[in-house]
N, C-alpha and C positions, 0 to 999 in steps of 0.2 A: 319331697317326693312328688313326682308329677303323674304317678299312676303306675300300673303294671302293664307291660307290653310283651307280646309274644309274636315273634316273626314280623315285627313292625306294626302289629295291630293292637290297639289298646283293649285290654281285657278288663281292667278295673280303673275307676276314676281315682284321682288323688284323695278324695274324701272317703273312699271305701275302707281305709284302715283306721279312720278316726271316728270316735263316737260323737254324737251330738245329743243335746237334751232339748226336748220341746217343753218350753215353759212360758206360760201366759201368751200362747199363740205364736211364739218365735222360737227359732232354733239357735242354740248356743253351743259352741264347740270350744276346745281348748285354745288358749292364747298361744303365745310363742312356745314352741317345743324345744327342749334341749336334746341334742343328739350325741350319743357316745358309741364309739365302736368297741364292742366287747371282745370280739374275735375277728381277726383280720383275714381269715380264709387260708392261711398258710398250712393249717392242719386239716384242710378239707371242709371246714365249717366257718362260715362268716356270720356274725351276729351284730346287729345294730339295735341300740336301746333308744327309744323315744319316750320322753316324759314331759309332763306339763300339768298345768292347773285348769280346772273347769270352774269358772266363776260365773255367778249370776248377778245381774244388776239389782239386787234386793238388799236393802239395809238390814244388817245383822246376819246375813247368810254366810256360812262357812264354806270356802271353796273346796271342791273335790279335787282329786288327782287321777291322772292316768299314767300308766307305764306299759309300753309295748316293747317286746323283745322279738325282733324279726330275725329268723334264721334261714340261711341258704346252705344246703349241704351239697358238696360236689357230686355230680352225677345224678342228682335227684331233681326232677323238674317241678318242684313245689316250693312255696314259701310257708314256713312254719311260724305261727304267731302265738306267743305267750302273753297274756294280758292281765293286768290288774287295774280295776277301776273303782274309785271311791266317789260316789256321787255327792254333790253339794247338799248341805243341810240348810233348810230354809226355816225361818221363824214361824 
């Protein structure tokens, strides 16, 4: 995703849809995201699922997870976002 554009003007940056964690003075975001099309738009609704891990470079830390479901509905000029985030556990 390169961002959100309307009439050729960028409204949101690509990182606008992704969370980040400030830890020890640095920002950490999800690594590689997997992308799955849940609905292809034929019934008037398109949905794309983005999921991935949030890992911190800390020995013994348990990675967190993110899952975003982005919806576009025919005739509606908005993006709907359903989000589930589990933040990493650190020792």
